[in-house]
PQR file with spaces between the fields and no chain letter, atoms N, CA, C, O and H, PARSE charges and radii, in Angstrom:
ATOM       1  N    UNK     1     -14.166    7.458   -9.614 -0.4000 1.5000
ATOM       2  CA   UNK     1     -12.896    6.877   -9.208 -0.0000 2.0000
ATOM       3  C    UNK     1     -13.173    5.505   -8.598  0.5500 1.7000
ATOM       4  O    UNK     1     -14.120    5.330   -7.832 -0.5500 1.4000
ATOM       5  N    UNK     2     -12.342    4.550   -8.947 -0.4000 1.5000
ATOM       6  CA   UNK     2     -12.564    3.192   -8.442 -0.0000 2.0000
ATOM       7  C    UNK     2     -11.764    2.899   -7.174  0.5500 1.7000
ATOM       8  O    UNK     2     -11.827    1.791   -6.641 -0.5500 1.4000
ATOM       9  H    UNK     2     -11.572    4.692   -9.570  0.4000 1.0000
ATOM      10  N    UNK     3     -11.019    3.882   -6.696 -0.4000 1.5000
ATOM      11  CA   UNK     3     -10.204    3.695   -5.495 -0.0000 2.0000
ATOM      12  C    UNK     3     -10.728    4.606   -4.380  0.5500 1.7000
ATOM      13  O    UNK     3     -10.260    5.735   -4.235 -0.5500 1.4000
ATOM      14  H    UNK     3     -10.968    4.782   -7.129  0.4000 1.0000
ATOM      15  N    UNK     4     -11.699    4.122   -3.591 -0.4000 1.5000
ATOM      16  CA   UNK     4     -12.322    4.996   -2.587 -0.0000 2.0000
ATOM      17  C    UNK     4     -11.362    5.482   -1.503  0.5500 1.7000
ATOM      18  O    UNK     4     -11.503    6.609   -1.029 -0.5500 1.4000
ATOM      19  H    UNK     4     -12.080    3.205   -3.709  0.4000 1.0000
ATOM      20  N    UNK     5     -10.401    4.670   -1.103 -0.4000 1.5000
ATOM      21  CA   UNK     5      -9.455    5.103   -0.070 -0.0000 2.0000
ATOM      22  C    UNK     5      -8.577    6.224   -0.620  0.5500 1.7000
ATOM      23  O    UNK     5      -8.346    7.224    0.060 -0.5500 1.4000
ATOM      24  H    UNK     5     -10.286    3.755   -1.488  0.4000 1.0000
ATOM      25  N    UNK     6      -8.093    6.064   -1.836 -0.4000 1.5000
ATOM      26  CA   UNK     6      -7.304    7.107   -2.476 -0.0000 2.0000
ATOM      27  C    UNK     6      -8.118    8.388   -2.588  0.5500 1.7000
ATOM      28  O    UNK     6      -7.615    9.474   -2.299 -0.5500 1.4000
ATOM      29  H    UNK     6      -8.281    5.252   -2.389  0.4000 1.0000
ATOM      30  N    UNK     7      -9.353    8.267   -2.999 -0.4000 1.5000
ATOM      31  CA   UNK     7     -10.213    9.436   -3.145 -0.0000 2.0000
ATOM      32  C    UNK     7     -10.355   10.184   -1.817  0.5500 1.7000
ATOM      33  O    UNK     7     -10.273   11.412   -1.784 -0.5500 1.4000
ATOM      34  H    UNK     7      -9.762    7.385   -3.234  0.4000 1.0000
ATOM      35  N    UNK     8     -10.569    9.449   -0.727 -0.4000 1.5000
ATOM      36  CA   UNK     8     -10.708   10.079    0.587 -0.0000 2.0000
ATOM      37  C    UNK     8      -9.409   10.754    1.019  0.5500 1.7000
ATOM      38  O    UNK     8      -9.432   11.852    1.575 -0.5500 1.4000
ATOM      39  H    UNK     8     -10.636    8.451   -0.753  0.4000 1.0000
ATOM      40  N    UNK     9      -8.288   10.104    0.768 -0.4000 1.5000
ATOM      41  CA   UNK     9      -6.990   10.690    1.118 -0.0000 2.0000
ATOM      42  C    UNK     9      -6.734   11.961    0.309  0.5500 1.7000
ATOM      43  O    UNK     9      -6.226   12.949    0.839 -0.5500 1.4000
ATOM      44  H    UNK     9      -8.270    9.211    0.316  0.4000 1.0000
ATOM      45  N    UNK    10      -7.085   11.933   -0.963 -0.4000 1.5000
ATOM      46  CA   UNK    10      -6.922   13.113   -1.806 -0.0000 2.0000
ATOM      47  C    UNK    10      -7.785   14.263   -1.282  0.5500 1.7000
ATOM      48  O    UNK    10      -7.321   15.400   -1.201 -0.5500 1.4000
ATOM      49  H    UNK    10      -7.498   11.130   -1.395  0.4000 1.0000
ATOM      50  N    UNK    11      -9.025   13.970   -0.929 -0.4000 1.5000
ATOM      51  CA   UNK    11      -9.928   14.992   -0.395 -0.0000 2.0000
ATOM      52  C    UNK    11      -9.368   15.571    0.895  0.5500 1.7000
ATOM      53  O    UNK    11      -9.381   16.785    1.099 -0.5500 1.4000
ATOM      54  H    UNK    11      -9.401   13.046   -0.995  0.4000 1.0000
ATOM      55  N    UNK    12      -8.874   14.692    1.767 -0.4000 1.5000
ATOM      56  CA   UNK    12      -8.328   15.127    3.055 -0.0000 2.0000
ATOM      57  C    UNK    12      -7.142   16.069    2.884  0.5500 1.7000
ATOM      58  O    UNK    12      -6.979   17.019    3.650 -0.5500 1.4000
ATOM      59  H    UNK    12      -8.864   13.706    1.601  0.4000 1.0000
ATOM      60  N    UNK    13      -6.323   15.802    1.885 -0.4000 1.5000
ATOM      61  CA   UNK    13      -5.114   16.588    1.642 -0.0000 2.0000
ATOM      62  C    UNK    13      -5.330   17.732    0.644  0.5500 1.7000
ATOM      63  O    UNK    13      -4.428   18.539    0.419 -0.5500 1.4000
ATOM      64  H    UNK    13      -6.456   15.030    1.263  0.4000 1.0000
ATOM      65  N    UNK    14      -6.526   17.799    0.048 -0.4000 1.5000
ATOM      66  CA   UNK    14      -6.818   18.858   -0.917 -0.0000 2.0000
ATOM      67  C    UNK    14      -6.081   18.675   -2.237  0.5500 1.7000
ATOM      68  O    UNK    14      -5.716   19.652   -2.891 -0.5500 1.4000
ATOM      69  H    UNK    14      -7.259   17.143    0.230  0.4000 1.0000
ATOM      70  N    UNK    15      -5.866   17.424   -2.623 -0.4000 1.5000
ATOM      71  CA   UNK    15      -5.158   17.110   -3.866 -0.0000 2.0000
ATOM      72  C    UNK    15      -6.177   16.698   -4.919  0.5500 1.7000
ATOM      73  O    UNK    15      -7.046   15.863   -4.663 -0.5500 1.4000
ATOM      74  H    UNK    15      -6.163   16.632   -2.091  0.4000 1.0000
ATOM      75  N    UNK    16      -6.066   17.284   -6.095 -0.4000 1.5000
ATOM      76  CA   UNK    16      -6.989   16.978   -7.187 -0.0000 2.0000
ATOM      77  C    UNK    16      -6.352   16.013   -8.186  0.5500 1.7000
ATOM      78  O    UNK    16      -5.146   15.769   -8.154 -0.5500 1.4000
ATOM      79  H    UNK    16      -5.361   17.962   -6.303  0.4000 1.0000
ATOM      80  N    UNK    17      -7.178   15.477   -9.062 -0.4000 1.5000
ATOM      81  CA   UNK    17      -6.660   14.630  -10.135 -0.0000 2.0000
ATOM      82  C    UNK    17      -5.717   15.436  -11.026  0.5500 1.7000
ATOM      83  O    UNK    17      -4.734   14.901  -11.539 -0.5500 1.4000
ATOM      84  H    UNK    17      -8.158   15.675   -9.088  0.4000 1.0000
ATOM      85  N    UNK    18      -6.013   16.701  -11.206 -0.4000 1.5000
ATOM      86  CA   UNK    18      -5.141   17.561  -12.011 -0.0000 2.0000
ATOM      87  C    UNK    18      -3.772   17.702  -11.346  0.5500 1.7000
ATOM      88  O    UNK    18      -2.746   17.717  -12.027 -0.5500 1.4000
ATOM      89  H    UNK    18      -6.811   17.136  -10.790  0.4000 1.0000
ATOM      90  N    UNK    19      -3.758   17.804  -10.012 -0.4000 1.5000
ATOM      91  CA   UNK    19      -2.487   17.862   -9.280 -0.0000 2.0000
ATOM      92  C    UNK    19      -1.679   16.592   -9.518  0.5500 1.7000
ATOM      93  O    UNK    19      -0.471   16.650   -9.748 -0.5500 1.4000
ATOM      94  H    UNK    19      -4.591   17.792   -9.459  0.4000 1.0000
ATOM      95  N    UNK    20      -2.354   15.442   -9.461 -0.4000 1.5000
ATOM      96  CA   UNK    20      -1.665   14.171   -9.713 -0.0000 2.0000
ATOM      97  C    UNK    20      -1.134   14.125  -11.136  0.5500 1.7000
ATOM      98  O    UNK    20      -0.001   13.707  -11.372 -0.5500 1.4000
ATOM      99  H    UNK    20      -3.336   15.394   -9.274  0.4000 1.0000
ATOM     100  N    UNK    21      -1.958   14.557  -12.081 -0.4000 1.5000
ATOM     101  CA   UNK    21      -1.542   14.553  -13.485 -0.0000 2.0000
ATOM     102  C    UNK    21      -0.297   15.409  -13.681  0.5500 1.7000
ATOM     103  O    UNK    21       0.644   14.998  -14.359 -0.5500 1.4000
ATOM     104  H    UNK    21      -2.879   14.897  -11.890  0.4000 1.0000
ATOM     105  N    UNK    22      -0.292   16.581  -13.096 -0.4000 1.5000
ATOM     106  CA   UNK    22       0.866   17.471  -13.225 -0.0000 2.0000
ATOM     107  C    UNK    22       2.112   16.853  -12.599  0.5500 1.7000
ATOM     108  O    UNK    22       3.196   16.913  -13.179 -0.5500 1.4000
ATOM     109  H    UNK    22      -1.057   16.915  -12.545  0.4000 1.0000
ATOM     110  N    UNK    23       1.963   16.265  -11.429 -0.4000 1.5000
ATOM     111  CA   UNK    23       3.105   15.672  -10.735 -0.0000 2.0000
ATOM     112  C    UNK    23       3.675   14.474  -11.491  0.5500 1.7000
ATOM     113  O    UNK    23       4.882   14.236  -11.471 -0.5500 1.4000
ATOM     114  H    UNK    23       1.083   16.215  -10.958  0.4000 1.0000
ATOM     115  N    UNK    24       2.805   13.727  -12.153 -0.4000 1.5000
ATOM     116  CA   UNK    24       3.241   12.528  -12.872 -0.0000 2.0000
ATOM     117  C    UNK    24       3.529   12.811  -14.347  0.5500 1.7000
ATOM     118  O    UNK    24       3.867   11.905  -15.108 -0.5500 1.4000
ATOM     119  H    UNK    24       1.824   13.920  -12.169  0.4000 1.0000
ATOM     120  N    UNK    25       3.394   14.058  -14.732 -0.4000 1.5000
ATOM     121  CA   UNK    25       3.596   14.483  -16.122 -0.0000 2.0000
ATOM     122  C    UNK    25       2.692   13.673  -17.061  0.5500 1.7000
ATOM     123  O    UNK    25       3.144   13.067  -18.033 -0.5500 1.4000
ATOM     124  H    UNK    25       3.119   14.794  -14.114  0.4000 1.0000
ATOM     125  N    UNK    26       1.420   13.688  -16.733 -0.4000 1.5000
ATOM     126  CA   UNK    26       0.376   13.053  -17.530 -0.0000 2.0000
ATOM     127  C    UNK    26      -0.678   14.114  -17.839  0.5500 1.7000
ATOM     128  O    UNK    26      -0.760   15.132  -17.152 -0.5500 1.4000
ATOM     129  H    UNK    26       1.053   14.180  -15.944  0.4000 1.0000
ATOM     130  N    UNK    27      -1.469   13.877  -18.856 -0.4000 1.5000
ATOM     131  CA   UNK    27      -2.578   14.801  -19.115 -0.0000 2.0000
ATOM     132  C    UNK    27      -3.682   14.526  -18.099  0.5500 1.7000
ATOM     133  O    UNK    27      -3.782   13.414  -17.582 -0.5500 1.4000
ATOM     134  H    UNK    27      -1.402   13.050  -19.414  0.4000 1.0000
ATOM     135  N    UNK    28      -4.504   15.520  -17.811 -0.4000 1.5000
ATOM     136  CA   UNK    28      -5.627   15.277  -16.905 -0.0000 2.0000
ATOM     137  C    UNK    28      -6.534   14.146  -17.407  0.5500 1.7000
ATOM     138  O    UNK    28      -7.060   13.374  -16.606 -0.5500 1.4000
ATOM     139  H    UNK    28      -4.422   16.424  -18.231  0.4000 1.0000
ATOM     140  N    UNK    29      -6.716   14.048  -18.716 -0.4000 1.5000
ATOM     141  CA   UNK    29      -7.563   12.982  -19.276 -0.0000 2.0000
ATOM     142  C    UNK    29      -6.955   11.611  -19.011  0.5500 1.7000
ATOM     143  O    UNK    29      -7.669   10.670  -18.664 -0.5500 1.4000
ATOM     144  H    UNK    29      -6.288   14.676  -19.366  0.4000 1.0000
ATOM     145  N    UNK    30      -5.648   11.494  -19.173 -0.4000 1.5000
ATOM     146  CA   UNK    30      -4.976   10.218  -18.906 -0.0000 2.0000
ATOM     147  C    UNK    30      -5.107    9.853  -17.436  0.5500 1.7000
ATOM     148  O    UNK    30      -5.386    8.703  -17.100 -0.5500 1.4000
ATOM     149  H    UNK    30      -5.068   12.258  -19.456  0.4000 1.0000
ATOM     150  N    UNK    31      -4.905   10.835  -16.557 -0.4000 1.5000
ATOM     151  CA   UNK    31      -5.018   10.562  -15.120 -0.0000 2.0000
ATOM     152  C    UNK    31      -6.428   10.137  -14.772  0.5500 1.7000
ATOM     153  O    UNK    31      -6.625    9.220  -13.976 -0.5500 1.4000
ATOM     154  H    UNK    31      -4.679   11.770  -16.830  0.4000 1.0000
ATOM     155  N    UNK    32      -7.409   10.796  -15.361 -0.4000 1.5000
ATOM     156  CA   UNK    32      -8.807   10.428  -15.136 -0.0000 2.0000
ATOM     157  C    UNK    32      -9.062    8.989  -15.576  0.5500 1.7000
ATOM     158  O    UNK    32      -9.715    8.228  -14.862 -0.5500 1.4000
ATOM     159  H    UNK    32      -7.249   11.541  -16.008  0.4000 1.0000
ATOM     160  N    UNK    33      -8.552    8.615  -16.740 -0.4000 1.5000
ATOM     161  CA   UNK    33      -8.722    7.245  -17.229 -0.0000 2.0000
ATOM     162  C    UNK    33      -8.076    6.231  -16.288  0.5500 1.7000
ATOM     163  O    UNK    33      -8.636    5.162  -16.044 -0.5500 1.4000
ATOM     164  H    UNK    33      -8.021    9.233  -17.319  0.4000 1.0000
ATOM     165  N    UNK    34      -6.915    6.561  -15.769 -0.4000 1.5000
ATOM     166  CA   UNK    34      -6.216    5.642  -14.869 -0.0000 2.0000
ATOM     167  C    UNK    34      -6.958    5.503  -13.541  0.5500 1.7000
ATOM     168  O    UNK    34      -7.056    4.398  -13.007 -0.5500 1.4000
ATOM     169  H    UNK    34      -6.460    7.429  -15.968  0.4000 1.0000
ATOM     170  N    UNK    35      -7.474    6.591  -13.008 -0.4000 1.5000
ATOM     171  CA   UNK    35      -8.149    6.539  -11.717 -0.0000 2.0000
ATOM     172  C    UNK    35      -9.576    6.014  -11.809  0.5500 1.7000
ATOM     173  O    UNK    35     -10.169    5.638  -10.798 -0.5500 1.4000
ATOM     174  H    UNK    35      -7.394    7.488  -13.443  0.4000 1.0000
ATOM     175  N    UNK    36     -10.122    5.988  -13.010 -0.4000 1.5000
ATOM     176  CA   UNK    36     -11.467    5.433  -13.180 -0.0000 2.0000
ATOM     177  C    UNK    36     -11.429    3.976  -13.639  0.5500 1.7000
ATOM     178  O    UNK    36     -12.473    3.346  -13.808 -0.5500 1.4000
ATOM     179  H    UNK    36      -9.640    6.294  -13.831  0.4000 1.0000
ATOM     180  N    UNK    37     -10.223    3.447  -13.839 -0.4000 1.5000
ATOM     181  CA   UNK    37     -10.092    2.042  -14.208 -0.0000 2.0000
ATOM     182  C    UNK    37     -10.114    1.784  -15.697  0.5500 1.7000
ATOM     183  O    UNK    37     -10.105    0.626  -16.116 -0.5500 1.4000
ATOM     184  H    UNK    37      -9.375    3.960  -13.701  0.4000 1.0000
ATOM     185  N    UNK    38     -10.143    2.827  -16.513 -0.4000 1.5000
ATOM     186  CA   UNK    38     -10.162    2.648  -17.965 -0.0000 2.0000
ATOM     187  C    UNK    38      -8.770    2.451  -18.550  0.5500 1.7000
ATOM     188  O    UNK    38      -8.626    2.034  -19.699 -0.5500 1.4000
ATOM     189  H    UNK    38     -10.151    3.767  -16.173  0.4000 1.0000
ATOM     190  N    UNK    39      -7.754    2.751  -17.761 -0.4000 1.5000
ATOM     191  CA   UNK    39      -6.360    2.524  -18.145 -0.0000 2.0000
ATOM     192  C    UNK    39      -5.633    2.056  -16.884  0.5500 1.7000
ATOM     193  O    UNK    39      -6.043    2.371  -15.766 -0.5500 1.4000
ATOM     194  H    UNK    39      -7.871    3.090  -16.828  0.4000 1.0000
ATOM     195  N    UNK    40      -4.578    1.322  -17.073 -0.4000 1.5000
ATOM     196  CA   UNK    40      -3.885    0.735  -15.935 -0.0000 2.0000
ATOM     197  C    UNK    40      -2.820    1.675  -15.373  0.5500 1.7000
ATOM     198  O    UNK    40      -2.041    2.276  -16.113 -0.5500 1.4000
ATOM     199  H    UNK    40      -4.245    1.067  -17.980  0.4000 1.0000
ATOM     200  N    UNK    41      -2.808    1.783  -14.063 -0.4000 1.5000
ATOM     201  CA   UNK    41      -1.744    2.504  -13.374 -0.0000 2.0000
ATOM     202  C    UNK    41      -0.513    1.612  -13.318  0.5500 1.7000
ATOM     203  O    UNK    41      -0.624    0.404  -13.108 -0.5500 1.4000
ATOM     204  H    UNK    41      -3.441    1.295  -13.461  0.4000 1.0000
ATOM     205  N    UNK    42       0.646    2.200  -13.504 -0.4000 1.5000
ATOM     206  CA   UNK    42       1.872    1.422  -13.325 -0.0000 2.0000
ATOM     207  C    UNK    42       2.227    1.427  -11.844  0.5500 1.7000
ATOM     208  O    UNK    42       1.742    2.263  -11.081 -0.5500 1.4000
ATOM     209  H    UNK    42       0.737    3.181  -13.674  0.4000 1.0000
ATOM     210  N    UNK    43       3.066    0.501  -11.453 -0.4000 1.5000
ATOM     211  CA   UNK    43       3.510    0.450  -10.066 -0.0000 2.0000
ATOM     212  C    UNK    43       4.284    1.724   -9.709  0.5500 1.7000
ATOM     213  O    UNK    43       4.148    2.251   -8.605 -0.5500 1.4000
ATOM     214  H    UNK    43       3.460   -0.178  -12.072  0.4000 1.0000
ATOM     215  N    UNK    44       5.087    2.205  -10.640 -0.4000 1.5000
ATOM     216  CA   UNK    44       5.829    3.451  -10.403 -0.0000 2.0000
ATOM     217  C    UNK    44       4.874    4.623  -10.178  0.5500 1.7000
ATOM     218  O    UNK    44       5.124    5.467   -9.319 -0.5500 1.4000
ATOM     219  H    UNK    44       5.198    1.776  -11.537  0.4000 1.0000
ATOM     220  N    UNK    45       3.787    4.680  -10.941 -0.4000 1.5000
ATOM     221  CA   UNK    45       2.797    5.742  -10.756 -0.0000 2.0000
ATOM     222  C    UNK    45       2.125    5.618   -9.396  0.5500 1.7000
ATOM     223  O    UNK    45       1.906    6.622   -8.718 -0.5500 1.4000
ATOM     224  H    UNK    45       3.584    3.994  -11.640  0.4000 1.0000
ATOM     225  N    UNK    46       1.799    4.401   -8.997 -0.4000 1.5000
ATOM     226  CA   UNK    46       1.159    4.179   -7.704 -0.0000 2.0000
ATOM     227  C    UNK    46       2.068    4.648   -6.567  0.5500 1.7000
ATOM     228  O    UNK    46       1.604    5.308   -5.638 -0.5500 1.4000
ATOM     229  H    UNK    46       1.977    3.586   -9.549  0.4000 1.0000
ATOM     230  N    UNK    47       3.358    4.311   -6.635 -0.4000 1.5000
ATOM     231  CA   UNK    47       4.296    4.752   -5.602 -0.0000 2.0000
ATOM     232  C    UNK    47       4.449    6.277   -5.608  0.5500 1.7000
ATOM     233  O    UNK    47       4.558    6.896   -4.550 -0.5500 1.4000
ATOM     234  H    UNK    47       3.735    3.774   -7.390  0.4000 1.0000
ATOM     235  N    UNK    48       4.458    6.875   -6.795 -0.4000 1.5000
ATOM     236  CA   UNK    48       4.572    8.329   -6.899 -0.0000 2.0000
ATOM     237  C    UNK    48       3.343    9.008   -6.282  0.5500 1.7000
ATOM     238  O    UNK    48       3.472   10.025   -5.601 -0.5500 1.4000
ATOM     239  H    UNK    48       4.370    6.372   -7.655  0.4000 1.0000
ATOM     240  N    UNK    49       2.179    8.457   -6.516 -0.4000 1.5000
ATOM     241  CA   UNK    49       0.946    9.003   -5.939 -0.0000 2.0000
ATOM     242  C    UNK    49       0.981    8.857   -4.422  0.5500 1.7000
ATOM     243  O    UNK    49       0.633    9.790   -3.698 -0.5500 1.4000
ATOM     244  H    UNK    49       2.074    7.631   -7.069  0.4000 1.0000
ATOM     245  N    UNK    50       1.395    7.699   -3.945 -0.4000 1.5000
ATOM     246  CA   UNK    50       1.503    7.463   -2.503 -0.0000 2.0000
ATOM     247  C    UNK    50       2.432    8.502   -1.863  0.5500 1.7000
ATOM     248  O    UNK    50       2.116    9.062   -0.813 -0.5500 1.4000
ATOM     249  H    UNK    50       1.677    6.941   -4.533  0.4000 1.0000
ATOM     250  N    UNK    51       3.563    8.750   -2.495 -0.4000 1.5000
ATOM     251  CA   UNK    51       4.526    9.718   -1.973 -0.0000 2.0000
ATOM     252  C    UNK    51       3.962   11.135   -2.027  0.5500 1.7000
ATOM     253  O    UNK    51       4.107   11.895   -1.070 -0.5500 1.4000
ATOM     254  H    UNK    51       3.820    8.295   -3.348  0.4000 1.0000
ATOM     255  N    UNK    52       3.323   11.494   -3.134 -0.4000 1.5000
ATOM     256  CA   UNK    52       2.749   12.828   -3.280 -0.0000 2.0000
ATOM     257  C    UNK    52       1.694   13.098   -2.215  0.5500 1.7000
ATOM     258  O    UNK    52       1.636   14.191   -1.651 -0.5500 1.4000
ATOM     259  H    UNK    52       3.206   10.876   -3.912  0.4000 1.0000
ATOM     260  N    UNK    53       0.877   12.116   -1.948 -0.4000 1.5000
ATOM     261  CA   UNK    53      -0.180   12.280   -0.950 -0.0000 2.0000
ATOM     262  C    UNK    53       0.410   12.304    0.464  0.5500 1.7000
ATOM     263  O    UNK    53      -0.160   12.908    1.373 -0.5500 1.4000
ATOM     264  H    UNK    53       0.924   11.228   -2.405  0.4000 1.0000
ATOM     265  N    UNK    54       1.536   11.651    0.632 -0.4000 1.5000
ATOM     266  CA   UNK    54       2.185   11.649    1.939 -0.0000 2.0000
ATOM     267  C    UNK    54       1.467   10.792    2.954  0.5500 1.7000
ATOM     268  O    UNK    54       1.288   11.185    4.107 -0.5500 1.4000
ATOM     269  H    UNK    54       1.998   11.161   -0.106  0.4000 1.0000
ATOM     270  N    UNK    55       1.060    9.624    2.517 -0.4000 1.5000
ATOM     271  CA   UNK    55       0.339    8.717    3.407 -0.0000 2.0000
ATOM     272  C    UNK    55       1.218    7.542    3.794  0.5500 1.7000
ATOM     273  O    UNK    55       2.137    7.165    3.067 -0.5500 1.4000
ATOM     274  H    UNK    55       1.206    9.304    1.581  0.4000 1.0000
ATOM     275  N    UNK    56       0.923    6.978    4.936 -0.4000 1.5000
ATOM     276  CA   UNK    56       1.617    5.763    5.385 -0.0000 2.0000
ATOM     277  C    UNK    56       0.847    4.511    4.991  0.5500 1.7000
ATOM     278  O    UNK    56       1.278    3.392    5.269 -0.5500 1.4000
ATOM     279  H    UNK    56       0.176    7.285    5.526  0.4000 1.0000
ATOM     280  N    UNK    57      -0.294    4.709    4.341 -0.4000 1.5000
ATOM     281  CA   UNK    57      -1.072    3.558    3.884 -0.0000 2.0000
ATOM     282  C    UNK    57      -0.273    2.781    2.843  0.5500 1.7000
ATOM     283  O    UNK    57       0.470    3.362    2.052 -0.5500 1.4000
ATOM     284  H    UNK    57      -0.644    5.618    4.115  0.4000 1.0000
ATOM     285  N    UNK    58      -0.438    1.462    2.854 -0.4000 1.5000
ATOM     286  CA   UNK    58       0.241    0.635    1.865 -0.0000 2.0000
ATOM     287  C    UNK    58      -0.377    0.862    0.491  0.5500 1.7000
ATOM     288  O    UNK    58      -1.494    1.364    0.367 -0.5500 1.4000
ATOM     289  H    UNK    58      -1.042    0.990    3.496  0.4000 1.0000
ATOM     290  N    UNK    59       0.368    0.485   -0.526 -0.4000 1.5000
ATOM     291  CA   UNK    59      -0.139    0.570   -1.901 -0.0000 2.0000
ATOM     292  C    UNK    59      -1.415   -0.264   -2.026  0.5500 1.7000
ATOM     293  O    UNK    59      -2.381    0.167   -2.655 -0.5500 1.4000
ATOM     294  H    UNK    59       1.275    0.077   -0.425  0.4000 1.0000
ATOM     295  N    UNK    60      -1.416   -1.456   -1.429 -0.4000 1.5000
ATOM     296  CA   UNK    60      -2.601   -2.318   -1.497 -0.0000 2.0000
ATOM     297  C    UNK    60      -3.823   -1.644   -0.890  0.5500 1.7000
ATOM     298  O    UNK    60      -4.920   -1.718   -1.443 -0.5500 1.4000
ATOM     299  H    UNK    60      -0.630   -1.807   -0.918  0.4000 1.0000
ATOM     300  N    UNK    61      -3.631   -0.995    0.233 -0.4000 1.5000
ATOM     301  CA   UNK    61      -4.759   -0.317    0.897 -0.0000 2.0000
ATOM     302  C    UNK    61      -5.209    0.910    0.109  0.5500 1.7000
ATOM     303  O    UNK    61      -6.404    1.135   -0.083 -0.5500 1.4000
ATOM     304  H    UNK    61      -2.739   -0.934    0.681  0.4000 1.0000
ATOM     305  N    UNK    62      -4.250    1.687   -0.335 -0.4000 1.5000
ATOM     306  CA   UNK    62      -4.557    2.934   -1.022 -0.0000 2.0000
ATOM     307  C    UNK    62      -5.273    2.697   -2.353  0.5500 1.7000
ATOM     308  O    UNK    62      -6.151    3.467   -2.741 -0.5500 1.4000
ATOM     309  H    UNK    62      -3.280    1.504   -0.179  0.4000 1.0000
ATOM     310  N    UNK    63      -4.893    1.636   -3.037 -0.4000 1.5000
ATOM     311  CA   UNK    63      -5.459    1.353   -4.363 -0.0000 2.0000
ATOM     312  C    UNK    63      -6.403    0.154   -4.375  0.5500 1.7000
ATOM     313  O    UNK    63      -6.581   -0.491   -5.408 -0.5500 1.4000
ATOM     314  H    UNK    63      -4.180    1.010   -2.721  0.4000 1.0000
ATOM     315  N    UNK    64      -7.003   -0.138   -3.235 -0.4000 1.5000
ATOM     316  CA   UNK    64      -8.011   -1.201   -3.188 -0.0000 2.0000
ATOM     317  C    UNK    64      -9.245   -0.716   -3.939  0.5500 1.7000
ATOM     318  O    UNK    64      -9.770    0.365   -3.672 -0.5500 1.4000
ATOM     319  H    UNK    64      -6.858    0.386   -2.395  0.4000 1.0000
ATOM     320  N    UNK    65      -9.698   -1.540   -4.888 -0.4000 1.5000
ATOM     321  CA   UNK    65     -10.850   -1.146   -5.696 -0.0000 2.0000
ATOM     322  C    UNK    65     -12.147   -1.242   -4.911  0.5500 1.7000
ATOM     323  O    UNK    65     -12.284   -2.063   -4.004 -0.5500 1.4000
ATOM     324  H    UNK    65      -9.271   -2.418   -5.105  0.4000 1.0000
ATOM     325  N    UNK    66     -13.091   -0.391   -5.272 -0.4000 1.5000
ATOM     326  CA   UNK    66     -14.412   -0.412   -4.650 -0.0000 2.0000
ATOM     327  C    UNK    66     -15.075   -1.744   -4.972  0.5500 1.7000
ATOM     328  O    UNK    66     -14.899   -2.310   -6.051 -0.5500 1.4000
ATOM     329  H    UNK    66     -12.980    0.276   -6.009  0.4000 1.0000
ATOM     330  N    UNK    67     -15.819   -2.207   -4.028 -0.4000 1.5000
ATOM     331  CA   UNK    67     -16.510   -3.499   -4.231 -0.0000 2.0000
ATOM     332  C    UNK    67     -17.929   -3.301   -4.672  0.5500 1.7000
ATOM     333  O    UNK    67     -18.651   -4.275   -4.888 -0.5500 1.4000
ATOM     334  H    UNK    67     -15.962   -1.747   -3.152  0.4000 1.0000
């Protein structure tokens, strides 16, 4: 995953990539591609993930790429 903050938040909340895929009505493979940087997340998907995780972190913070 190229989003370390998102990964930590998911771990903290016990949310898996499969959970995100189901919530966004995507296949697990598509979700994996999006979270690994092989496909682009839409802004709507990013907001949906933020809401699902239930974090107050901004979209910029949550989806900051690893350096």
